[in-house]
C-alpha positions as CSV (number, residue, x, y, z in Angstrom):
1,M,-139.0,-136.5,16.2
2,R,-137.1,-138.9,14.0
3,L,-138.8,-142.0,13.0
4,F,-138.4,-145.3,11.4
5,L,-140.3,-148.5,10.8
6,A,-138.3,-151.6,11.2
7,I,-138.7,-155.5,12.1
8,D,-136.7,-155.7,15.4
9,L,-135.1,-159.0,16.0
10,P,-135.4,-161.3,18.7
11,A,-132.9,-160.9,21.5
12,K,-131.4,-164.4,20.9
13,V,-131.2,-163.8,17.3
14,K,-129.5,-160.8,17.8
15,K,-126.7,-162.6,20.6
16,S,-126.5,-165.3,17.7
17,L,-125.7,-162.7,15.1
18,A,-123.2,-160.5,17.4
19,E,-121.2,-163.8,18.2
20,Q,-121.0,-164.9,14.4
21,I,-119.7,-161.5,13.6
22,E,-117.1,-161.0,16.5
23,H,-114.2,-162.1,14.4
24,L,-115.0,-159.4,11.9
25,K,-115.3,-157.0,14.5
26,K,-111.8,-157.9,15.6
27,E,-110.3,-157.9,12.2
28,Y,-111.8,-154.5,11.1
29,A,-111.6,-152.5,14.4
30,D,-111.7,-149.4,12.9
31,F,-115.3,-149.8,11.3
32,A,-118.0,-148.2,13.1
33,W,-120.0,-151.4,14.1
34,V,-123.8,-151.3,14.9
35,D,-124.5,-152.2,18.9
36,E,-126.0,-155.6,19.1
37,K,-129.2,-154.1,21.0
38,N,-129.6,-151.8,17.8
39,F,-129.8,-154.8,15.2
40,H,-133.1,-154.3,13.1
41,L,-134.4,-154.3,9.2
42,T,-135.4,-150.7,8.0
43,L,-138.6,-151.3,6.2
44,H,-139.0,-147.6,6.0
45,F,-137.1,-144.4,7.5
46,F,-139.6,-141.4,8.1
47,G,-137.2,-138.8,9.2
48,E,-138.3,-136.1,11.3
49,A,-141.9,-136.0,11.6
50,D,-144.4,-134.2,14.0
51,D,-147.7,-136.1,13.5
52,V,-146.7,-139.2,15.2
53,K,-150.7,-140.2,15.6
54,K,-151.2,-139.6,12.1
55,I,-148.2,-142.4,11.1
56,K,-149.4,-144.8,13.9
57,D,-152.9,-144.9,12.5
58,M,-152.0,-145.4,9.1
59,L,-149.6,-148.0,9.9
60,K,-152.5,-149.8,11.9
61,T,-154.5,-149.6,9.0
62,A,-151.7,-150.7,6.6
63,T,-150.7,-153.6,8.7
64,Y,-154.1,-155.1,9.5
65,D,-154.4,-157.9,7.0
66,Q,-150.5,-158.6,6.5
67,F,-149.4,-161.9,7.3
68,H,-146.6,-163.2,9.5
69,F,-143.5,-164.7,7.8
70,H,-139.9,-166.1,8.5
71,L,-136.6,-164.3,7.1
72,Y,-133.4,-166.1,6.5
73,S,-130.0,-164.5,6.1
74,Y,-128.5,-164.9,2.6
75,N,-125.2,-163.2,2.6
76,I,-123.0,-160.7,3.9
77,G,-121.8,-157.7,1.6
78,M,-121.3,-154.1,1.4
79,F,-122.4,-151.1,-0.7
80,I,-120.9,-147.7,-1.1
81,N,-123.1,-144.5,-0.8
82,H,-121.1,-141.8,1.0
83,K,-119.2,-144.3,3.0
84,I,-118.8,-148.4,3.0
85,T,-121.9,-150.0,4.6
86,V,-121.2,-153.8,5.4
87,Y,-124.8,-155.6,5.6
88,L,-126.2,-159.1,6.2
89,G,-128.7,-159.7,3.4
90,F,-131.8,-161.7,3.5
91,K,-133.6,-164.2,1.3
92,R,-136.7,-162.7,-0.9
93,E,-139.7,-163.3,1.0
94,K,-142.9,-162.2,-0.9
95,K,-145.0,-161.5,2.5
96,L,-142.4,-159.1,3.2
97,E,-142.4,-157.3,-0.1
98,S,-146.3,-157.2,0.1
99,L,-146.3,-155.7,3.5
100,V,-143.5,-153.1,2.4
101,E,-145.5,-152.2,-0.6
102,N,-148.9,-151.8,1.5
103,I,-147.2,-149.4,3.9
104,K,-145.8,-147.3,1.4
105,N,-149.3,-147.2,-0.6
106,H,-151.3,-146.4,2.6
107,L,-148.5,-143.7,3.5
108,K,-148.9,-142.5,-0.1
109,I,-145.1,-142.9,-0.7
110,F,-144.2,-143.2,-4.4
111,D,-140.8,-143.8,-5.1
112,S,-138.7,-145.8,-7.5
113,L,-136.5,-147.5,-5.0
114,K,-136.8,-151.4,-4.9
115,F,-137.0,-152.5,-1.3
116,I,-134.2,-155.1,-0.6
117,P,-134.1,-156.5,2.6
118,H,-130.8,-156.0,4.8
119,L,-129.7,-155.3,8.2
120,T,-126.7,-152.8,8.5
121,V,-123.8,-154.3,10.8
122,A,-121.1,-151.7,10.1
123,Q,-120.2,-148.5,8.3
124,Y,-116.6,-147.1,7.4
125,R,-115.0,-144.3,5.3
126,I,-114.4,-145.2,1.5
127,P,-111.5,-147.5,1.2
128,S,-109.0,-147.6,-1.6
129,K,-110.2,-149.7,-4.8
130,Q,-107.7,-152.1,-3.5
131,Q,-108.7,-151.9,0.1
132,Y,-112.1,-152.2,-1.3
133,F,-111.7,-155.4,-3.3
134,V,-109.9,-157.0,-0.4
135,I,-112.8,-156.1,2.1
136,K,-115.4,-157.7,-0.6
137,K,-113.7,-160.6,-1.1
138,N,-113.2,-161.4,2.7
139,L,-116.8,-160.8,3.1
140,S,-118.2,-162.8,0.5
141,Q,-116.2,-165.5,2.1
142,Q,-118.4,-165.3,5.4
143,N,-121.2,-167.4,6.4
144,I,-123.3,-165.7,8.8
145,E,-126.7,-167.5,9.4
146,I,-129.7,-166.5,11.0
147,D,-133.5,-166.8,10.7
148,F,-136.5,-165.6,12.7
149,S,-139.9,-165.3,12.6
150,V,-141.8,-162.0,12.0
151,K,-144.8,-161.5,13.8
152,K,-144.8,-157.5,14.4
153,I,-143.3,-154.7,13.3
154,V,-142.1,-151.7,15.3
155,L,-142.1,-147.7,15.1
156,F,-139.0,-146.3,16.5
157,Q,-137.7,-143.2,17.4
158,S,-134.2,-142.5,16.5
159,I,-132.2,-140.6,19.2
160,I,-129.0,-139.2,18.6
161,A,-127.1,-139.0,21.8
162,G,-123.4,-139.4,21.2
163,K,-121.6,-142.2,19.2
164,I,-124.4,-144.8,19.7
165,P,-128.0,-143.7,18.8
166,V,-131.0,-145.0,20.9
167,Y,-134.2,-146.3,19.9
168,K,-137.1,-146.1,21.3
169,K,-139.9,-148.1,20.8
170,L,-143.1,-146.0,20.2
171,A,-145.7,-148.8,18.8
172,S,-145.9,-152.1,17.5
173,F,-148.2,-153.4,14.9
174,P,-148.8,-157.4,15.0
175,L,-149.1,-159.6,12.0
176,L,-151.5,-162.0,11.3
């Protein structure tokens, strides 16, 4: 089973975000835009995992004393890996950072990657340098604003079926 842990956005916030990026979807019609129902902030990607019960038990322990918090969008930008990823960034939230660190400790995940909260909205092939700078400048001028309370985190199964993945909720973990 392909699993990831995430913050699932409230339906009203997903709708607001979809409306705010609609003009970008028209302008960059060739991009692979994330479907509104799949908007989420990934906290940890497990990849293929067999022992779902063990992961659920460890997550239950890791989240039992963690507090809820509020997230505020900060900017829209992009980064390059094997393709470009357009994302919505969020302001720093110490409770979220503590939650992610606590989860990593309980799951015995020791990596040097710094957690940066972001929500992927689109992906695209790597453009030419000129295209990259034009896209980057255009995105930096966008004002996308969402905010919401995070009162639980969700363990999802990612099912690859065609172009749009299906995310199935396996378990929710409430925050204090």
